[in-house]
GUZA-898767 format. One record per residue (C-alpha): x, y, z. Coordinates in steps of 0.5 Angstrom, whole numbers, padded with zeros to 4 digits, always signed. Layout:
<rs>
XYZ
...
</rs>
This chain:
<rs>
+0221+0179+0100
+0224+0172+0101
+0232+0172+0103
+0236+0168+0099
+0240+0166+0105
+0234+0163+0108
+0233+0158+0102
+0240+0157+0100
+0242+0155+0107
+0239+0149+0108
+0242+0144+0103
+0249+0145+0099
+0247+0142+0093
+0241+0146+0092
+0245+0152+0094
+0250+0151+0088
+0244+0149+0083
+0241+0156+0085
+0248+0160+0084
+0248+0156+0077
+0241+0158+0075
+0243+0166+0077
+0249+0165+0072
+0245+0162+0066
+0242+0166+0060
+0235+0166+0059
+0235+0161+0054
+0239+0156+0058
+0234+0158+0064
+0228+0155+0059
+0231+0149+0058
+0232+0147+0066
+0226+0144+0069
+0223+0147+0075
+0217+0142+0077
+0217+0144+0084
+0218+0152+0083
+0223+0152+0088
+0227+0157+0083
+0221+0161+0082
+0220+0162+0089
+0226+0165+0090
+0228+0169+0083
+0221+0169+0080
+0221+0168+0072
+0226+0171+0068
+0226+0178+0068
+0222+0182+0063
+0226+0186+0058
+0225+0194+0057
+0218+0195+0054
+0218+0199+0047
+0212+0202+0050
+0208+0202+0057
+0203+0206+0061
+0196+0206+0064
+0189+0205+0061
+0184+0208+0065
+0177+0204+0066
+0171+0203+0070
+0175+0206+0077
+0182+0203+0076
+0188+0204+0072
+0190+0198+0068
+0198+0197+0067
+0200+0195+0060
+0207+0194+0056
+0208+0193+0049
+0214+0189+0046
+0217+0188+0039
+0212+0189+0032
+0208+0184+0028
+0201+0182+0030
+0199+0183+0037
+0199+0178+0042
+0196+0179+0049
+0198+0175+0055
+0193+0175+0061
+0196+0172+0067
+0193+0168+0073
+0190+0170+0079
+0194+0173+0084
+0200+0174+0079
+0202+0179+0075
+0205+0180+0068
+0212+0178+0070
+0210+0171+0070
+0210+0171+0063
+0218+0172+0063
+0219+0166+0059
+0214+0167+0054
+0215+0174+0052
+0222+0173+0048
+0219+0167+0045
+0213+0171+0042
+0217+0177+0040
+0223+0172+0037
+0217+0169+0033
+0215+0176+0030
+0209+0178+0034
+0208+0184+0038
+0207+0182+0045
+0203+0186+0050
+0203+0185+0057
+0197+0187+0062
+0197+0187+0069
+0190+0185+0071
+0185+0190+0075
+0188+0190+0082
+0194+0185+0080
+0201+0188+0080
+0202+0195+0078
+0194+0196+0076
+0190+0199+0081
+0183+0197+0083
+0177+0200+0087
+0171+0197+0091
+0167+0194+0086
+0167+0186+0086
+0171+0183+0082
+0168+0179+0076
+0171+0177+0069
+0166+0181+0065
+0170+0187+0069
+0177+0185+0067
+0175+0183+0060
+0173+0191+0059
+0180+0192+0062
+0183+0188+0056
+0179+0192+0051
+0180+0199+0054
+0188+0197+0053
+0187+0195+0046
+0183+0202+0045
+0189+0206+0048
+0194+0202+0044
+0189+0203+0038
+0189+0195+0037
+0184+0193+0032
+0185+0186+0033
+0189+0181+0037
+0190+0174+0039
+0190+0172+0047
+0194+0168+0051
+0190+0166+0057
+0193+0163+0064
+0188+0161+0069
+0184+0167+0071
+0187+0170+0065
+0184+0164+0060
+0177+0166+0063
+0178+0173+0062
+0180+0172+0055
+0174+0167+0053
+0169+0173+0056
+0173+0178+0052
+0172+0174+0045
+0165+0173+0047
+0164+0180+0048
+0168+0183+0042
+0169+0177+0037
+0171+0182+0031
+0177+0184+0035
+0180+0177+0037
+0183+0173+0032
+0183+0167+0037
+0184+0165+0044
+0189+0160+0048
+0185+0158+0054
+0190+0155+0059
+0188+0152+0066
+0182+0155+0067
+0174+0153+0068
+0168+0156+0065
+0163+0153+0071
+0164+0151+0078
+0164+0144+0076
+0171+0144+0073
+0175+0146+0079
+0178+0140+0084
+0178+0140+0091
+0184+0144+0093
+0188+0142+0099
+0193+0148+0100
+0200+0146+0103
+0206+0151+0104
+0211+0146+0102
+0208+0144+0095
+0209+0148+0088
+0202+0151+0089
+0205+0154+0096
+0211+0156+0093
+0207+0160+0088
+0203+0163+0093
+0209+0165+0097
+0212+0169+0090
+0206+0172+0089
+0205+0175+0096
+0212+0178+0095
+0211+0181+0088
+0205+0184+0091
+0209+0188+0096
+0214+0190+0091
+0209+0192+0086
+0202+0194+0088
+0201+0201+0090
+0197+0198+0096
+0202+0193+0099
+0199+0192+0106
+0192+0190+0103
+0194+0183+0100
+0190+0179+0104
+0184+0183+0102
+0186+0183+0095
+0186+0175+0096
+0179+0175+0099
+0176+0179+0093
+0179+0175+0088
+0177+0168+0091
+0170+0171+0092
+0170+0171+0085
+0173+0165+0083
+0168+0161+0088
+0162+0163+0083
+0165+0165+0077
+0165+0164+0071
+0159+0160+0070
+0158+0159+0063
+0152+0154+0060
+0153+0150+0054
+0149+0155+0050
+0154+0160+0052
+0160+0156+0050
+0156+0154+0044
+0156+0162+0042
+0164+0163+0042
+0165+0164+0035
+0173+0165+0035
+0178+0160+0034
+0180+0157+0041
+0185+0152+0043
+0184+0149+0050
+0191+0147+0053
+0191+0142+0060
+0196+0140+0064
+0197+0133+0066
+0197+0134+0073
+0193+0141+0074
+0192+0142+0081
+0186+0146+0080
+0182+0144+0074
+0179+0137+0072
+0182+0134+0066
+0175+0132+0064
+0172+0139+0064
+0178+0141+0059
+0175+0136+0055
+0168+0138+0055
+0170+0145+0054
+0174+0143+0047
+0168+0139+0045
+0163+0144+0047
+0166+0151+0044
+0165+0150+0036
+0171+0148+0033
+0176+0148+0039
+0182+0144+0040
+0185+0140+0046
+0192+0140+0047
+0195+0136+0053
+0201+0138+0056
+0205+0132+0059
+0209+0132+0066
+0207+0139+0068
+0201+0142+0072
+0198+0149+0073
+0204+0152+0073
+0207+0149+0066
+0209+0156+0063
+0214+0156+0069
+0216+0149+0070
+0218+0147+0063
+0217+0153+0059
+0219+0150+0052
+0213+0145+0053
+0208+0151+0054
+0212+0155+0049
+0211+0150+0043
+0204+0149+0044
+0203+0157+0044
+0207+0158+0038
+0203+0152+0035
+0197+0155+0036
+0199+0162+0033
+0201+0159+0027
+0194+0156+0026
+0191+0162+0026
+0193+0163+0019
+0188+0158+0017
+0182+0160+0022
+0178+0162+0016
+0178+0154+0014
+0173+0149+0017
+0176+0146+0023
+0175+0139+0026
+0176+0138+0034
+0182+0134+0035
+0186+0132+0041
+0194+0133+0041
+0199+0131+0046
+0205+0135+0047
+0211+0130+0048
+0217+0135+0048
+0221+0135+0055
</rs>
């Protein structure tokens, strides 16, 4: 765990900002930018409320943790690689406040969920999502996917389209050509996010001493998967909104545009001024795109034409 004194002792102005952040309400925190993820590194996202229901779904050698909040049409949030459901702390209250039932899932081996010795695959994690839906008796849900969670969401939609109302696909690739060459620097948003994930894994996982093996296993999957062809993408039959950040560290902007052109009737939404970590950096911006997507699902039975939108909120 990062000790606050090690971070707060460097800069008095920064120390005061951190103390102010602690005393803020959840709504006030969402209005504060965290573009460099310095707040997230120290505190994580805003804490999740107590769930209405939680448990584990047993599936294919793993116990998959889930939690449910609120009532209404179910919306399942799938986090990114190496993270956990707590990273959705800024989004969950917006969902339940808008009248949706929020469902959080810790991906296989992430957070509170276990894993066995099987190699990671998005197909395997997609089966975990469907297992959670079965346990909760959810016939149909919308999926909000971030990074690896986005890939998993689209795979779920391909495997069980009748059960998916739509997919918000944020910040991921569907073939290896969509990934940028990544330069890892500890003193960067990416480095701070990795530090937070390292600490959270130690706190939440049943195998807290196996983080390196966990990272290696997930990274092996990411190097070659997913690898969808044009024909594979053309078979996606549920409404899809592809959301891409202007400064994404991992995903090429042209790849996001390609996905929106190739997936039937998909839409492309661009988020200005943020990166791969938009839900943490500027929650209001991401939440606006998320809620707009969910509202449009009511019209999903009508003919839709691909469009590009730009979210210009701060």
